N, C-alpha and C positions, 0 to 999 in steps of 0.2 A: 564210403564202404562201412565204416564203423557206426553209422547212425542207425538207431533201432528201426525195424521194418515199419512199425506203426507210424513213425514220422515220415518215412519215405512214401508210404502209401497215402497217408493223410495230408501231406504237404500241399499238393495241388488243390484238393477240395477246400482246405483251410485258407489257402491264398485266395481262392475264388470267393469264399464267404467274407473275408476281410475286405476285398475290393468291392464286393456288392454292398457291404455295410457302409463303406466310404461313399459309394455312389448314392445310396439311399440318404445318407446324412447330407450330402451336397444337394440332392434334390429337395430335401425338406427345407434347407436354408434358402435355396432359390425360390421355392414356393412361398415361403414367408415374405421374402422380398417382393415378389410379384403381387402377393396379396396386399401388402402395404401400399404398393404403387396403385393397385386397382382401387383400394379404398380411397386413396387420395383423389383419383379421377372421379369416382362415383359419389363420394361423400363431400368433397370440397370443390374440385374444379368445375364439374358439371353443374352442381347447385348454384355456385356463384355466377357462372355464365348465364344460367337461366334466370337467376334473380335479377341480374343487371339488365337483361333483355326485357324483363317485366317492368323494371324501373323505367326504362326508356319508353315503354308503352304508356305508363302512368303519367310521365312528364308530358308526353305528347297530348294525352287526354286533358291535362291541366291547361296546356296552351290553347287547345280548342275551347275548353270551358270558359276561359277568360273572355275570349272574343264572343262567345255565345251570350255571356252576361252583359257585355258592353252593348251588343246589338239589341238585346231585349230592353236594356235601359233606354237606349236611344229611341227605340220604337214604342216605348211604354207598354211592353208586353210582359204580363205577369211580374210586374215590378215588386210585388209584395213577397215574391219568392227569392228575390235576388240576394237579400241579406243572409238568409239561411244557406243558400247555395254558395255564397262567398265564404262563409265560415267553414263550410264543408270542404271547399277548395283549399283553404289555409290548413285545415286539419290533414288533408291529403298530402300536402307538401311536408308537413311535420312527420307524417308516417313514412314518407319516402326517405326523408333524411335519416330517420332511425334505421330503416332497412339498409341504406348504404353504409351507415356506421357499423352495423352488424356484419355486413359483407366484408368490410375493410379488415376486420379482425383475423379472418382466415385467408386474406388475399396474399399473394406472393410479395416479398419485400420490394421488388422493383416496380410494383404497381401501386403501392400505398400512396405515393405522391399524387397519382391520378385520382385516387379516391378522395384524398384531401382537397384537391381542386374541385371535385364534384360537390363535396359537402359544403365548401365555401360558396360555390355558385348557387346551391340550393338555399343556403341561408340568405344570400343576397336576393334571390328570387322571392323568398318568403317576405323579405322587407319591402320589395317593390309591390308585391301583391297586397300586402297589408295596407299600404298607402292607397292603392287603387280601390280596394274594397271599402276602405273608410270613406272615400270621396265619391264613389260611384253614384250614390243616391243624391248627395248634396250638390256636387259640381261635376257634372258629367264631362265637360270639356277638359277640366284639369285632370280628372281621373284618366281620360283617354290619353292625355299627354304623357302620363307615366307608363304607358304601354311600351314606349321606346326603350327605357332601361330594362324592362322585362324581356323584350325581344333580344337585347344584347346578352343578357344572362342565359336566355334560352338557347341562343346560338352557341355559347360557351359550353353549356351543359350537354348539348347534342354532340359537339365535337369530342368532349371528354368521355361521354358515354360510349361513343363509337370506338374511341381508343381503348377503353376498358374492355368492351365486349370482344373486340378483335384480339386483344392481348390474352384475354381469358380463353378464347377459343383456340388460340395458338398454343397456349400452355396445355390445354386439355388434349389437343391433337398430338403435341410433342410427347407428353407423358404416356398417352395410349400407345403411340408408335414405339417408344422406348421399351415399354412393358412387353409389347408383342415381339420386338426384336430379341429381348432378353429371354423370353419364353422359347423362341425358336433356337437361340444359341444353347440354352439349357437342354433342350430336347436333343440337339445334335451332339452335345458333349456327353449326355447320358448314354445315347446309343453308341457313340464311339468308345466310351469307357467300358460299356458292357461287352462290346465286340472285342476290345483289347484284353479284357479279363478272360473272355472265353478262349481267345487264341493263346494267351500266355499260360493259362491253366492247362489247356490242352497240350501245349508244347512241354510243359513241366511233367505232366502225367505220362506222355509218350517217352520222354527222356528217362524218367525214373523207372518206367516199366522196362524199357530196353536194357537199361543198366542192370536192373535186378535179373532180368531174363538171361543176360550174358553171364552174370555171376553164378546163377543156378546151373547153367549149362556147363560151366567150368567145374563146378562141384560134382555134377552128374558124370562128367567125363572122368574125373579123378576116381569116382566110385566105381565106374565101369572098368577102369584100368586096374584098380586094386582087385576087383573080382576076377580078373584074368591072371592075377599073380604078378602084375607089374608093380613091384615095390619101390622102383627107382623114381617114381613120380615125386615131384617137389610139392609137397603139401604146405610148406611154409609160405609159398607165394599166395596160397589161398586163405591164409589166416585172416580172421576178421573178428570184430567184437560184437556184431549184431547177432540176431537169432540164428542165422546161418552158420555163425562161428561154432556153435555146438556140434553141428554136423561135421565141420572140418576137423574139430577136435576128436570126434569119434573115429573119423577116418585115420587120423594120425595114430591113435591108440591101436586101431586095427592093423595098420601097417607095421607099427613097432612090434606087435605080437607075432607078426609073420617073419620077422628078421631073426 
């Protein structure tokens, strides 16, 4: 009753503004979190997954290239090109190894061991290919015999790559799904918060308006009673310290002057 009218009138809008500011702040924080998750998916998870799929294709190409060279050597087809193509094949293995080492830096901690296994297999493959390429022209039979260790390492690499690609795809899908779920939750929470703010602010506005209306009616009733000469009315019960209190004080002075 003693609160200034400006506070009574402005409380509901002020409450709504504060709540909307809180909702906006929460939305900004959630948006930043979702942006970070999206950047993780777009800039790290997906590129790594695509990179490893490309690595798998390149390793498969090396596997085919080796037997292409062995076949050409056995059939004496363009043997003068075998040396250059062998060196290019070794350089490709080195390039793939560097690519995997780069991908490992941004890989999840639980996948780093798989990357280490793949790097080790690539280095072993490089060693086996180095021997084969060195002997392919001088002793084809011996060179062909070293294809077995290469096949063993190739099988290991294929299994490890499959594991890495599947794990990377799973991480990408999980992060994307989690981000979508959080976005949906944030949207629901924002809508619920806005609706709650609207309802509470509306309830406060109605309550304060009805209270003020009741008080004004009491003062109006007292004024009407005094105008009829009813000086027995209890104005002390209407006493207040807000702006309406000045009216009650004036009515009290008016009544006292009539006595």
